[in-house]
Every structure is written in structure tokens, then in C-alpha cells.
C-alpha positions in Angstrom: 0.0 0.0 0.0 1.4 3.4 -1.1 1.9 6.0 1.7 1.7 9.4 0.1 3.5 12.4 1.5 0.4 14.5 1.2 -3.2 13.4 0.9 -6.4 15.4 0.8 -9.5 13.2 1.0 -13.0 14.2 0.0 -12.3 17.9 0.7 -15.4 20.1 0.4 -15.5 23.9 1.0 -18.5 26.2 0.6 -18.7 30.0 0.6 -22.2 31.4 1.1 -23.7 28.5 -0.7 -21.1 28.4 -3.5 -19.1 25.1 -3.6 -15.5 25.9 -4.3 -14.2 22.4 -3.6 -16.6 19.5 -4.1 -15.3 16.2 -2.5 -11.8 16.7 -4.0 -9.2 14.0 -3.6 -5.5 14.7 -4.1 -2.5 12.4 -3.4 1.1 13.6 -3.8 4.1 11.4 -3.6 7.2 12.4 -1.6 9.8 14.0 -3.8 7.6 14.7 -6.8 6.5 17.8 -8.6 2.7 17.6 -8.8 0.9 20.0 -11.0 -2.5 21.1 -9.8 -4.0 22.2 -13.1 -7.2 24.1 -13.8 -8.7 27.3 -15.0 -9.2 30.3 -12.7 -12.1 29.4 -10.4 -11.5 25.7 -10.6 -10.8 25.5 -6.9 -7.0 25.1 -6.9 -5.9 27.9 -4.6 -8.8 27.3 -2.2 -7.7 23.6 -1.9 -4.1 24.6 -1.1 -5.2 27.3 1.4 -7.0 24.5 3.3 -3.8 22.5 3.3 -2.0 25.6 4.6 -4.6 26.2 7.4 -5.8 29.5 5.9 -9.2 28.0 5.4 -10.9 25.1 7.2 -12.7 22.4 5.1 -16.4 21.8 5.7 -15.9 18.2 4.9 -13.0 15.8 4.4 -9.6 15.1 6.0 -5.9 15.9 5.6 -3.1 13.3 5.8 0.7 13.7 6.0 2.8 10.5 5.6 -0.2 8.3 6.2 -1.3 10.0 9.4 -4.4 12.3 9.7 -3.6 15.8 10.7 -5.7 18.8 11.8 -4.4 22.0 10.3 -6.3 24.9 11.8 -3.8 27.7 11.1 -0.6 28.3 9.2 1.6 27.8 12.2 0.6 24.2 12.5 1.2 23.8 8.7 4.7 25.2 9.1 5.3 22.7 12.0 4.3 19.9 9.6 6.7 21.2 7.0 4.2 22.9 4.7 5.0 26.2 3.1 3.4 28.2 0.3 4.7 30.9 -2.0 1.7 33.1 -2.9 1.1 35.0 -6.1 1.6 38.3 -4.2 4.9 38.4 -2.4 5.1 39.0 1.3 8.4 40.8 1.6 9.5 44.0 3.4 11.1 46.1 0.6 13.5 48.2 2.7 15.0 45.2 4.5 17.8 43.0 3.1 17.3 39.6 1.6 18.8 38.0 4.8 16.5 40.1 7.1 13.4 39.1 5.1 14.3 35.4 5.3 15.0 35.2 9.0 12.2 37.6 10.1 10.3 36.0 12.9 12.7 33.0 13.0 15.8 34.8 14.2 18.5 32.6 15.9 19.9 33.6 19.2 18.5 33.4 22.7 19.2 37.0 23.9 20.8 38.8 21.0 20.5 38.3 17.3 23.2 36.1 15.9 23.5 37.5 12.3 26.7 35.5 11.5 24.9 32.2 12.3 21.9 33.3 10.3 24.0 34.3 7.3 25.8 31.0 7.3 22.6 28.9 7.4 20.9 30.9 4.7 23.9 31.1 2.5 24.3 27.3 2.7 20.6 26.9 1.6 21.0 29.4 -1.2 24.1 27.6 -2.5 22.5 24.1 -2.1 19.6 25.1 -4.4 21.5 27.4 -6.8 19.5 30.5 -5.9 22.5 32.9 -6.6 21.1 35.5 -4.1 23.1 38.4 -2.6 21.9 38.1 1.0 23.0 41.7 1.7 21.0 43.3 -1.1 17.9 45.3 -0.4 14.7 43.5 -1.5 13.5 46.7 -3.2 16.5 46.5 -5.6 15.8 43.0 -6.8 14.1 41.8 -10.0 10.7 40.1 -9.6 12.3 36.7 -10.2 14.9 37.3 -7.5 12.1 38.4 -5.1 10.4 35.1 -5.8 13.6 33.2 -4.9 13.7 35.0 -1.6 10.1 33.8 -0.9 11.1 30.2 -1.7 14.3 30.4 0.4 12.2 31.9 3.3 10.0 28.8 3.5 13.0 26.5 3.0 14.7 28.2 6.0 11.6 27.5 8.1 12.1 23.8 7.3 9.4 23.2 4.6 9.5 19.8 2.9 6.1 20.4 1.1 6.3 23.5 -1.0 3.2 25.0 -2.7 3.7 27.5 -5.5 0.6 29.4 -6.6 0.8 30.5 -10.3 4.5 31.2 -9.8 5.4 32.3 -13.3 2.5 34.9 -13.7 4.9 37.8 -13.0 8.1 36.4 -14.5 9.9 37.0 -17.8 10.5 33.9 -19.9 14.1 33.7 -18.7 13.1 34.0 -15.1 10.5 31.3 -15.6 13.2 29.0 -17.1 15.4 29.6 -14.0 12.5 28.9 -11.7 11.9 25.5 -13.4 15.6 24.6 -12.9 15.3 25.6 -9.2 12.3 23.4 -8.8 14.1 20.4 -10.4 17.0 21.0 -8.0 14.6 21.1 -5.0 13.0 17.9 -6.2 16.5 16.2 -6.5 17.0 17.2 -2.8 13.8 15.3 -1.8 11.4 18.2 -1.6 7.7 17.6 -2.5 6.3 20.4 -4.7 2.7 21.2 -5.6 2.6 23.5 -8.6 -0.6 25.4 -9.1 -1.1 26.6 -12.7 -3.4 27.0 -15.6 -0.6 26.9 -18.2 -0.2 23.7 -20.1 3.4 24.3 -21.3 4.6 24.8 -17.7 2.8 21.6 -16.6 4.3 19.5 -19.4 7.8 20.9 -18.7 8.0 20.5 -14.9 5.4 18.1 -13.6 5.8 14.4 -12.8 2.1 13.9 -12.3 -0.9 16.1 -12.9 -4.3 16.5 -11.2 -6.9 18.5 -13.2 -9.7 20.3 -11.5 -12.8 21.7 -13.2 -15.6 23.6 -11.5 -14.3 22.6 -8.1 -14.2 18.8 -8.9 -11.6 16.2 -9.7 -11.4 15.4 -13.3 -8.3 13.2 -13.5 -4.8 12.5 -12.1 -2.3 11.3 -14.7 1.4 10.8 -15.2 2.9 13.5 -17.5 4.2 10.9 -20.0 0.7 9.4 -20.3 -1.0 12.6 -21.6 -0.7 15.5 -24.0 -1.5 19.2 -23.8 -4.5 18.7 -26.1 -5.9 16.0 -23.8 -5.3 18.2 -20.6 -7.0 21.1 -22.3 -10.1 19.0 -22.9 -10.1 17.8 -19.3 -9.8 21.5 -18.1 -12.6 22.8 -20.4 -14.7 19.8 -21.2 -14.3 20.0 -25.0 -11.7 19.9 -27.7 -9.6 23.1 -28.0 -7.8 24.2 -31.2 -4.2 25.3 -30.4 -3.3 26.6 -33.9 -4.3 30.0 -35.2 -4.5 30.7 -38.9 -3.3 34.2 -39.4 -3.4 35.6 -42.9 -0.6 37.7 -44.3 -1.9 41.1 -45.4 -0.5 44.5 -46.1 -1.4 47.0 -43.4 -3.2 50.2 -44.3 -3.0 53.8 -43.2 -2.0 54.7 -39.6 -5.1 54.9 -37.3 -3.3 55.6 -34.0 -0.1 57.7 -33.7 1.6 58.3 -30.4 4.6 60.7 -30.5 7.0 61.4 -27.6 4.6 60.5 -24.8 6.1 59.9 -21.3 4.4 57.0 -19.6 6.1 57.0 -16.2 7.6 60.0 -14.4 10.8 58.1 -13.8 11.2 57.0 -17.4 14.3 58.4 -19.1 12.7 58.3 -22.5 9.4 58.9 -24.2 7.3 56.4 -26.2 6.4 56.7 -29.9 4.4 54.1 -31.9 1.7 53.7 -34.5 -1.0 51.2 -35.2 -2.3 50.8 -38.7 -5.4 49.5 -40.4 -5.5 45.7 -40.5 -2.8 45.0 -38.0 -2.4 43.9 -34.4 0.5 45.7 -32.5 1.3 43.7 -29.4 2.8 45.4 -26.3 4.7 42.9 -24.2 6.3 43.3 -20.8 6.1 42.3 -17.1 3.2 44.1 -15.5 3.9 47.4 -13.9 6.2 48.8 -16.7 3.8 51.3 -18.1 1.1 49.1 -19.7 -1.7 50.5 -17.6 -0.5 54.0 -18.1 -0.4 53.5 -21.9 -3.9 52.2 -22.0 -5.3 55.0 -19.9 -3.4 57.8 -21.6 -4.8 56.8 -25.0 -8.3 56.9 -23.6 -7.9 60.2 -21.8 -8.3 58.6 -18.4 -4.9 59.7 -17.3 -3.2 63.1 -17.8 0.1 63.4 -19.6 2.3 66.5 -19.8 4.1 66.0 -23.1 3.7 64.4 -26.4 0.9 64.0 -29.0 -1.7 61.3 -29.6 -3.6 61.4 -32.9 -6.5 59.3 -34.2 -7.0 59.3 -37.9 -4.6 62.2 -38.1 -6.6 64.3 -35.6 -4.8 65.5 -32.4 -6.9 64.2 -29.5 -4.8 65.5 -26.6 -7.4 67.9 -25.3 -10.4 65.6 -26.0 -12.5 63.8 -23.3 -12.8 60.1 -23.2 -16.3 60.3 -24.6 -15.2 62.3 -27.6 -12.3 60.0 -28.2 -14.6 57.0 -28.2 -17.0 58.9 -30.5 -14.2 59.3 -33.0 -13.9 55.5 -33.2 -12.1 53.9 -30.2 -13.3 50.6 -28.9 -12.0 49.8 -25.4 -11.5 46.5 -23.7 -9.8 47.5 -20.4 -7.4 45.5 -18.3 -9.7 45.9 -15.3 -13.2 45.0 -16.6 -14.8 45.3 -13.1 -13.5 48.9 -12.7 -13.6 50.2 -16.2 -16.1 48.2 -18.3 -19.1 46.8 -16.4 -21.5 47.5 -13.5 -21.8 44.1 -11.8 -25.3 44.7 -10.3 -26.8 46.0 -13.6 -28.4 43.8 -16.1 -26.8 42.5 -19.2 -28.9 44.8 -21.3 -28.0 47.8 -19.2 -24.3 46.9 -19.6 -24.7 47.0 -23.4 -25.7 50.6 -23.0 -22.6 51.7 -21.0 -20.9 54.5 -22.8 -23.4 54.4 -25.7 -26.7 55.3 -24.2 -26.8 58.6 -26.1 -26.3 57.0 -29.5 -28.8 55.9 -32.1 -30.6 53.5 -32.2 -30.6 53.3 -28.4 -32.0 56.7 -27.8 -33.6 59.6 -29.6 -33.9 63.2 -28.3 -32.8 62.0 -24.8 -35.5 59.2 -24.7 -34.2 55.6 -24.3 -35.6 53.0 -26.7 -35.8 49.9 -24.6 -37.0 47.7 -27.5 -33.9 48.7 -29.5 -31.6 48.0 -26.5 -33.1 44.6 -26.0 -32.9 43.7 -29.7 -29.2 44.7 -29.9 -28.5 42.8 -26.7 -30.1 39.6 -28.1 -28.3 39.9 -31.3 -24.9 40.3 -29.6 -25.6 37.3 -27.2 -26.5 35.1 -30.2 -23.6 36.3 -32.4 -21.0 35.9 -29.6 -22.5 32.7 -28.1 -22.8 34.2 -24.7 -24.3 31.9 -22.1 -27.0 33.8 -20.2 -30.4 32.9 -18.6 -31.9 36.2 -19.8 -31.3 39.8 -20.7 -32.3 41.0 -17.2 -29.7 38.7 -15.5 -27.0 40.7 -13.7 -23.7 40.7 -15.6 -21.9 40.0 -12.3 -23.6 36.6 -12.1 -22.0 35.5 -15.4 -18.7 33.6 -15.6 -15.6 35.8 -16.3 -15.5 34.5 -19.9 -19.1 35.5 -20.6 -18.6 38.9 -18.9 -15.7 39.5 -21.2 -17.7 38.4 -24.3 -20.3 41.0 -23.4 -17.6 43.7 -23.1 -15.9 42.7 -26.4 -19.2 42.4 -28.3 -20.4 45.8 -27.0 -17.2 47.6 -28.0 -16.8 46.0 -31.5 -20.5 46.4 -32.3 -20.0 50.2 -32.6 -17.7 49.6 -35.6 -14.6 51.4 -34.1 -11.5 52.2 -36.2 -9.2 51.3 -33.3 -9.6 48.7 -30.6 -7.5 48.9 -27.4 -7.5 45.3 -26.0 -5.7 45.3 -22.6 -5.3 41.9 -21.0 -8.3 40.7 -23.0 -8.1 37.1 -21.8 -7.1 37.6 -18.2 -8.9 35.1 -15.9 -10.6 33.3 -18.7 -10.7 29.6 -19.4 -9.0 28.0 -22.4 -12.3 27.9 -24.4 -13.0 31.6 -23.8 -9.4 32.5 -24.7 -9.7 30.7 -28.0 -12.9 32.6 -28.8 -11.5 36.0 -27.9 -8.4 35.4 -30.0 -10.4 34.4 -33.0 -12.5 37.5 -32.6 -9.4 39.8 -32.5 -8.1 38.1 -35.7 -11.4 38.5 -37.4 -11.5 42.2 -36.6 -7.9 42.6 -37.8 -8.8 40.9 -41.1 -11.8 43.3 -41.4 -9.3 46.2 -41.4 -9.5 47.3 -37.8 -6.4 48.6 -36.0 -5.8 46.7 -32.7 -3.4 47.6 -29.9 -3.0 44.4 -27.8 -1.5 45.0 -24.3 -0.9 41.6 -22.6 1.2 40.1 -19.9 0.9 36.7 -21.6 3.8 36.5 -24.0 2.4 33.5 -25.8 -0.7 35.6 -26.6 1.4 38.5 -27.9 3.5 36.1 -30.1 0.4 34.3 -31.4 -1.7 37.3 -32.4 0.7 40.2 -33.2 1.9 41.5 -36.5 4.4 43.8 -34.8 5.6 43.6 -31.1 6.8 46.4 -28.8 8.4 45.7 -25.4 7.9 48.0 -22.5 10.4 48.2 -19.6 10.2 50.9 -16.9 8.0 53.0 -19.1 10.3 52.9 -22.1 9.8 51.1 -25.5 12.8 48.9 -25.7 12.0 47.7 -29.2 9.2 47.7 -31.8 9.4 45.5 -34.9 7.8 42.8 -37.0 7.1 39.7 -34.9 9.2 37.4 -37.1 12.2 39.7 -36.8 12.7 38.9 -33.1 15.4 36.2 -32.4 14.5 33.4 -30.0 14.7 34.7 -26.4 15.1 38.3 -27.5 11.7 39.5 -26.2 12.4 37.9 -22.8 15.7 39.8 -22.5 14.0 43.1 -23.5 11.3 42.5 -20.8 14.1 42.3 -18.3 15.6 45.6 -19.6 18.4 44.0 -21.5 19.2 43.7 -25.2 20.7 40.6 -26.9 24.5 40.7 -26.7 24.5 42.9 -23.6 25.6 41.3 -20.3 23.0 39.7 -18.1 22.7 39.2 -14.4 20.7 37.0 -11.9 
């Protein structure tokens, strides 16, 4: 009989009637990398927070090395050798790497023994090839290095079971590659790793075994060598997914959007200039926080900027309001749909009116035409295959994918010249991502100009005709997608150009 390092048996967790985990079983072998795979909302993080003691299960039991345990808080989890690296790092920026790692676990009975601490932590860093400068301030580290500090922090506390929650979401491709090597080294040292992700390529690269969750339920547990990305995608979504995109070659037309010498971030040492033409998708790549949100909001007039010029169809729009800019032909799919694109408590029909309630055929002489609103809403729901129970259902009750379909269909139905698509597939399942991608390519082929801003490099590479890379508010490069050398975009995302020395 196999004794697993970690077992979760029949775990059920409810939140106000919503079942996040529905009798889930998970068995993890000692010294393996086990991928917990599923789309956002599948129940992955909730399940791991139960193992860490942040949540308590309504039903089910937890077992470590064949013995049932009761984990009611994170301290008990730490005592049992369980540690978790969360998506959002829990570090003190103005402290050193060493100080962050030992914080709360400082050796020494009366006074702090920094020499002993340094020796212990340095040995761990060397053992797992972390290449960390323990004296460096955390605020001066790259995102990838900060993540290593988080991992080293839980290793220092004696963790043998290490949970990583979507660990590559904020990393450049090079940093992600280094993380995978670190995980393999940790596995070789006998650590048990649970890797939460929704990315199939990461799963196939790093996992020994894979458990797929969908809608809070077990779907399958399988050895990596016994499955394929296509099969895993079907398990995640419940249907076949097409991974290839047919993108026609076509000559781009006249410039629709022109940005000249606009400063995105106060600390940026250079301005940004770029253009987007008819019939092309210009992708903006970069680790989040490097000026993407500012670019999106400056174009729409949602954020003030002191210098530079923005033109739409040759018309300077610097002094124009957001409403006037949209009237000139900008469709806007914002990165934060809850804040910028929808009113959760309003009906689906009402959300189709947002920003367009003054336009024909929805209104005439200030009087709203409800019949026209409902007709338009029904047409969009049918055309974009949006799953709803009725027009008067609140948009907040829809899945993330269906919310995004409402927003996309609303914006493109107004026949804009330019579409700003910022993080258009964030939080969506594979099926919804496939649909949104196909819609963006359809619009491109119809001659629309599309500025695609995304933290997902695979999305940028798949859809874009030209790619620009933002780093600290500066445009590191902008050229045809097929002109980039392998790995070049990842280097640019880290602020380095090919041929220039690297670090960390």
C-alpha cells in the first residue's frame, strides 16, 4: 500500500452556498513535482489554502505521511513542514534579503546572531543554486529574485512540502526558465512540490504527475508521460480546443493611432512613440507594472500626460475627453473590466448601453428606446455565443469568460476604427481565450487597428503582426514579430538587449 507524502480526502469547501471544492481527492508522492492544473475558479488555490490552514474544510480530511492531521492555522502547517509561495509576495522592501528570510525566526536566545543566520541561509542558497546576494535590499531585486527570496524563506523554516501558486505569472520567460531549474534541483534534494497553474506548457515541462480540477471537482490524475497538452485542455474545459491559429498575411493600411513622444512613467528616461495601422495587431509585451496600464489610460484620456501627442486618424486628440475619443472611433477592452467596463449589479442589457446610451438607435432626443436596446443585446448574445439565462440577469452573475464576451461584443458592435485590447483574456478559461483570440483576428482581417496589451507573451506572439516591449515606461524595441530572435523578447522584458551582459 502506497503511503503518500500529502493526501487530501473528500475535501469540500463552501462559501455562502457556493461550492469551491466538491469532494476533491489529491494524493502527492514524496519528492515529486505535482501540477494542480485548472482554470481560474476551478478551486486550486482554495484547496491549497485548506492544506496551509488559511481555510478550514467543511468536509474531508488531511493526511501527512499516512497520518491524519488537523491544520487549523498556518503555524501548524509550518510545524508539519508545509510552506506556500503566494502570487503576491510578502516581503519588506526596505529590509535586506537575509533580514526578510529570518524575520520571525531569528536565531539567538538573547541577541540576534547574524553571523549564524548568514551561514545557514547562504548554505541553503548555494544548495539550491539560488544565486542570491543576502545583503542586497529587496526593493532593488528583480521580480524573479524576489520570488527566490520567498522560496528560500520557507526552506529556511524547514518546509518539505512546497506549494507555489501561479509562480510564473509575473516572470519574464528567462526568469521562468530559471525557476523551473530551481524546482528540479529542489526535487532532487527530496522536496515535495505542488505547482498550481493553468498553463499547459509549464505543466508539461516541470510536472511528474498532474491533477486536473474543473468547477471545483476532480477530473483526472495522470502521469505526464501518459497525456498530451490537447488532452489536458479537454479535461480542463470539457471540450476539444484548437491550439493553432491561422493568421493571414496582409498588407497593413494607413495609420489609425499615432503616439509621439509621450512619457508613460515619471521616472522613465525616454518617451514612447508608436503607431497602429489598419489591418494589424500591434502587441505590447512586458512584465506588468512597466507602463502598460498608463499607456492604456493615456490613449483613452483617463490619465493626464504632460508632453507628447496622440492622434487618431490624423486628428490630435490630446485635449479631448474620453467620450469624444470613443465617438471618434475607439473601442476599449480595459485591463480591469470590473472597474472600467461593467457594472456588476446592472443587467446585461444595461451593460450593453454603458458609454453608448446617447447613441442611435438606443436613444432619440434623450429618450431611451428599450426595445432597440433589447434587440441589440439579443443579437450580440446570439452572435458571440454568450451563455445567459436572460437579458435581465445581472452581468456579475456570469462567468468571467461570458462577462468578457459582453464587453468585447459591446465595443466592436459600434464599428470602431481602433480597438484597445488590454489583458483581453485575463482570468478566462481556455475555451473563452480561444474565442476572444479568433474575434481579434477577425477584426484585424476586417481592417481594424488593434493595440493588444498583454502580460501573456504566448498571446502576444500568437496574435501580433508587430511587437513592442515596455520596460520601466520605455519602449525597448518595436518591430515585426518574425524579426525577433529566440529569447530576445524575454531579454527586453528584463531591460536587456541581446548581446548585452545579463545578471541574476
